[in-house]
C-alpha positions in Angstrom: -6.4 11.4 368.5 -7.3 14.9 369.3 -5.6 17.7 367.4 -5.7 21.0 369.2 -4.1 24.4 369.0 -3.2 25.6 372.6 -2.0 29.1 372.9 -0.9 29.1 369.3 1.0 25.8 369.5 -0.3 22.5 367.9 -0.7 19.7 370.3 -2.0 16.1 370.0 -3.9 14.5 372.8 -5.2 10.9 373.1 -9.0 10.6 373.0 -11.7 13.1 373.9 -11.1 15.6 376.7 -13.1 18.3 378.4 -11.7 21.8 379.1 -11.5 21.0 382.8 -9.5 17.8 382.0 -7.2 19.6 379.7 -6.5 22.2 382.4 -5.8 19.4 384.9 -3.3 17.8 382.6 -1.5 21.0 382.1 -1.4 21.6 385.9 -3.4 24.9 385.8 -5.5 26.1 388.7 -9.0 26.9 387.3 -9.4 29.8 389.6 -6.3 31.6 388.2 -6.9 31.4 384.5 -9.5 32.2 381.8 -10.2 29.9 378.8 -11.4 30.7 375.3 -12.2 28.0 372.8 -12.5 29.2 369.2 -12.6 32.8 370.4 -15.5 32.1 372.8 -15.0 32.4 376.5 -15.7 29.2 378.4 -16.9 30.1 381.9 -15.5 28.0 384.7 -18.9 26.5 385.5 -19.1 25.1 381.9 -15.5 23.7 381.7 -16.5 20.3 383.1 -19.1 19.7 380.4 -17.4 21.4 377.5 -15.8 18.7 375.3 -13.0 19.7 373.0 -13.0 18.5 369.3 -10.1 18.2 366.8 -9.4 21.6 365.2 -10.4 23.6 368.3 -8.2 26.6 369.1 -7.8 27.0 372.9 -6.4 30.2 374.5 -5.4 30.0 378.2 -4.6 33.3 379.8 -3.7 34.5 383.3 -2.7 37.7 385.1 0.8 38.5 386.4 0.6 40.3 389.7 3.3 42.1 391.7 3.8 42.5 395.4 4.4 45.8 397.3 8.0 46.8 398.0 9.4 49.4 400.4 10.6 52.7 399.1 14.3 52.5 398.3 16.5 54.1 400.8 18.4 57.3 399.9 21.5 58.8 401.4 21.0 61.9 403.4 21.4 65.4 402.1 24.8 66.6 403.5 25.5 70.4 403.5 28.7 71.2 405.3 28.4 69.7 408.8 24.6 69.2 408.5 22.7 66.1 407.5 19.0 65.9 406.5 16.6 63.4 405.2 14.3 66.0 403.5 15.6 67.7 400.4 13.0 70.5 400.5 13.9 73.7 402.2 11.2 76.2 402.8 11.0 79.9 403.7 8.9 81.7 406.4 8.0 84.8 404.5 4.8 86.1 402.8 2.3 84.0 404.7 -1.1 85.4 405.7 -0.5 84.4 409.3 2.0 82.8 411.6 -0.4 79.9 412.1 -0.6 79.2 408.4 3.2 79.4 408.1 3.5 76.8 410.9 1.0 74.4 409.3 2.7 74.7 405.9 6.2 74.0 407.3 4.8 70.9 408.9 3.0 69.8 405.7 6.1 70.3 403.6 8.1 67.8 405.7 11.1 70.2 405.7 13.8 70.1 408.3 15.3 73.5 407.4 13.5 76.8 407.0 15.0 80.2 406.2 14.5 83.4 408.2 15.5 87.0 407.4 17.1 89.4 409.9 15.1 92.6 410.4 15.1 95.4 413.0 11.5 96.4 412.4 8.4 94.4 413.3 10.1 92.4 416.1 6.5 91.6 417.1 3.2 91.9 415.2 0.2 93.9 416.3 -0.8 91.1 418.7 2.6 91.1 420.3 3.8 87.9 418.7 7.2 87.1 417.2 7.8 84.6 414.4 9.9 82.6 416.8 6.8 81.8 418.8 5.7 79.7 415.8 9.0 77.9 415.0 9.8 74.8 416.9 13.6 75.3 417.3 14.0 71.7 418.4 12.5 70.5 415.2 13.8 72.9 412.6 17.3 74.0 411.8 17.0 77.7 411.1 18.9 78.9 408.0 19.3 82.7 408.3 19.5 84.6 405.0 20.7 88.0 404.1 17.6 88.8 402.0 17.4 92.4 401.0 21.1 93.1 401.1 22.5 95.0 398.2 26.2 95.1 399.1 28.8 92.7 400.5 29.2 94.8 403.6 25.5 94.7 404.4 25.3 90.9 403.8 28.2 90.3 406.1 26.7 92.4 408.9 23.4 90.5 408.6 25.1 87.2 408.8 27.0 88.2 411.9 23.8 89.4 413.6 22.0 86.2 412.7 24.8 84.1 414.1 24.6 86.0 417.4 20.8 85.7 417.6 20.7 82.0 416.8 23.6 81.3 419.2 21.5 82.9 421.9 18.7 80.6 421.0 20.8 77.5 421.0 19.9 76.6 417.4 22.5 74.9 415.2 21.7 77.3 412.4 24.0 79.8 414.0 26.9 78.2 412.2 25.7 78.8 408.6 24.1 81.4 406.4 22.3 81.6 403.1 24.0 84.5 401.4 22.0 86.8 399.2 23.8 89.9 397.8 21.5 91.5 395.3 22.4 93.8 392.5 19.0 95.1 391.4 15.7 95.7 393.2 13.6 95.1 390.1 15.0 91.7 389.1 16.5 90.7 392.5 19.3 89.0 390.6 22.5 88.7 392.6 25.5 90.9 392.2 28.2 88.4 391.1 31.2 90.5 392.3 29.7 91.4 395.7 28.4 87.9 396.2 31.9 86.4 395.6 33.5 89.0 397.9 31.0 88.3 400.7 31.4 84.6 400.3 35.2 84.9 400.7 34.9 87.0 403.8 32.2 84.9 405.5 34.2 81.7 404.9 37.2 83.4 406.6 35.0 84.1 409.6 34.0 80.5 409.9 30.5 80.6 408.4 29.2 77.7 406.3 28.0 79.6 403.3 25.1 78.5 401.1 25.2 81.1 398.3 22.4 82.2 396.1 23.7 82.9 392.6 22.6 83.1 389.0 22.8 80.0 386.7 26.2 81.0 385.4 28.4 77.9 385.6 31.7 79.9 385.7 30.5 81.9 388.7 29.2 78.8 390.4 32.6 77.2 390.0 34.3 80.4 391.5 31.9 80.3 394.5 32.6 76.7 395.3 36.4 77.4 395.0 35.8 80.3 397.5 34.6 77.8 400.1 30.8 77.8 399.8 29.4 74.6 401.2 26.5 74.8 398.7 26.0 76.8 395.5 22.3 77.6 395.0 21.6 78.7 391.4 18.3 80.5 390.7 15.8 78.6 388.5 14.3 82.0 387.6 13.9 85.3 389.3 12.9 85.3 393.0 9.1 85.0 393.4 8.5 84.8 389.6 7.1 81.3 389.5 8.6 80.7 386.1 10.3 77.4 387.0 13.6 76.3 385.6 14.2 78.7 382.6 17.6 77.3 381.6 17.9 73.7 382.5 21.1 73.3 380.4 23.0 75.8 382.6 21.8 73.9 385.6 23.2 70.7 384.0 26.5 72.4 383.4 26.7 73.6 386.9 26.0 70.1 388.2 28.7 68.8 385.9 31.3 71.4 387.0 30.6 71.3 390.7 30.3 67.5 391.1 33.4 66.7 389.0 35.5 64.7 391.4 33.1 65.7 394.2 29.8 63.9 393.4 28.2 64.7 396.8 28.7 68.4 396.6 25.2 69.9 397.2 23.7 72.0 394.4 20.3 73.4 395.5 18.0 75.4 393.2 16.8 78.5 395.0 14.1 80.8 393.6 11.6 80.8 390.8 9.6 77.6 391.6 5.9 78.0 390.9 4.4 74.6 391.4 5.1 71.0 392.1 6.2 70.0 388.6 9.0 72.6 388.8 10.3 70.9 391.9 10.1 67.5 390.1 12.0 68.8 387.1 14.7 70.3 389.3 15.2 67.1 391.2 15.2 65.0 388.0 18.0 67.1 386.6 20.1 65.8 389.5 20.0 68.7 391.9 20.3 67.8 395.5 17.5 69.9 396.8 15.1 72.8 396.3 14.5 76.0 398.3 11.2 77.7 397.9 8.8 80.1 399.6 6.4 82.1 397.5 5.1 79.0 395.6 3.6 77.8 398.9 2.8 81.0 400.7 0.9 82.6 397.8 -0.9 79.5 396.5 -4.7 79.5 396.8 -4.4 76.6 399.3 -0.9 76.9 400.8 -1.1 73.8 403.0 -2.2 71.7 400.1 0.6 73.1 398.0 3.1 72.4 400.8 2.0 68.7 400.6 2.4 68.8 396.8 5.9 70.2 397.0 6.8 67.6 399.5 5.7 64.7 397.3 7.2 66.3 394.2 10.6 66.6 395.7 10.6 62.9 396.7 9.2 61.8 393.3 11.8 63.8 391.4 14.6 62.5 393.4 13.4 58.9 393.0 13.0 59.4 389.2 16.6 60.8 389.0 18.0 57.9 390.9 16.0 55.4 388.9 17.1 56.8 385.5 14.6 57.8 382.8 14.2 55.8 379.6 15.7 57.3 376.4 13.4 59.5 374.4 12.4 57.8 371.1 10.8 59.2 367.9 8.6 56.1 367.4 6.5 53.9 369.6 7.8 50.9 371.4 5.3 48.4 372.8 5.3 48.2 376.6 3.6 44.8 376.6 5.5 41.8 375.2 4.5 40.6 371.7 4.9 37.0 372.8 1.9 35.2 374.3 -0.7 37.3 372.6 -4.2 35.9 372.2 -4.6 34.7 368.7 -6.1 37.4 366.4 -9.7 36.9 365.3 -10.1 35.2 361.9 -11.5 37.5 359.2 
């Protein structure tokens, strides 16, 4: 009788047996396993000739592989009457050239891009207009009221943008990103004027996406006023500081999605790099709007790709659900099936 220990379990076999014969008895494919006898690897070429003796400790190990799977489907981003697959919204300002702007928009994968309404610089020195570099069949234009410091001015800009985009036949004529600033140094919104402008624009039939601070109470008031999306700032416009107060963003999400889980909360302003986008999406936000982080990067096109992937990664991570944070370690590999430890 042959007394062996196989993967830590004592077994008795009749008569002498080689490693190859043992594997055949156990039904193992020699190509898919590795064998160790008494802590010495037995190469496949030697398994036919290696005879096992009583007392031998045999370890038989294999690898567990996984196949590829398709990326899980996600529901579209719905903002008012609009539906999009991409959750990244980009801006068109601050680029070194129109050509660079065009390439970055494409790299970002965005379906929505913002534009400001201005009376100056209708064309550049070469006689070109920004609209020459925006494919209006591909992008839904989101006009914004950037640079407005009163409710009246913001409303005027919104009306002019609607007229302009209606003439162009772009669906963006029906909505507006409302910015009503209170201070030229911080570019933080004026909460009272922002609320007033929201109420008026909603009365005029606009679908209003409203830029605001990360104040949960104001966010709730703006939704109640009819905004189709509330867009809290992660940090001041163009600062690149990322999400300064994630707890307030969490509270805004809780308040605005209570009983209305699909209401879109989109962080607008302050993003500096791809990790900021991932953090935003992992909080449960529905999208991110950014401009400077791409336009002023050392390599804007490469950064546009980074933002694109970060937005997708953060969204997937949020939907997947992160593991709990723990103080102490927890082994990721199972303790069962370990190779027997070496004898001292």
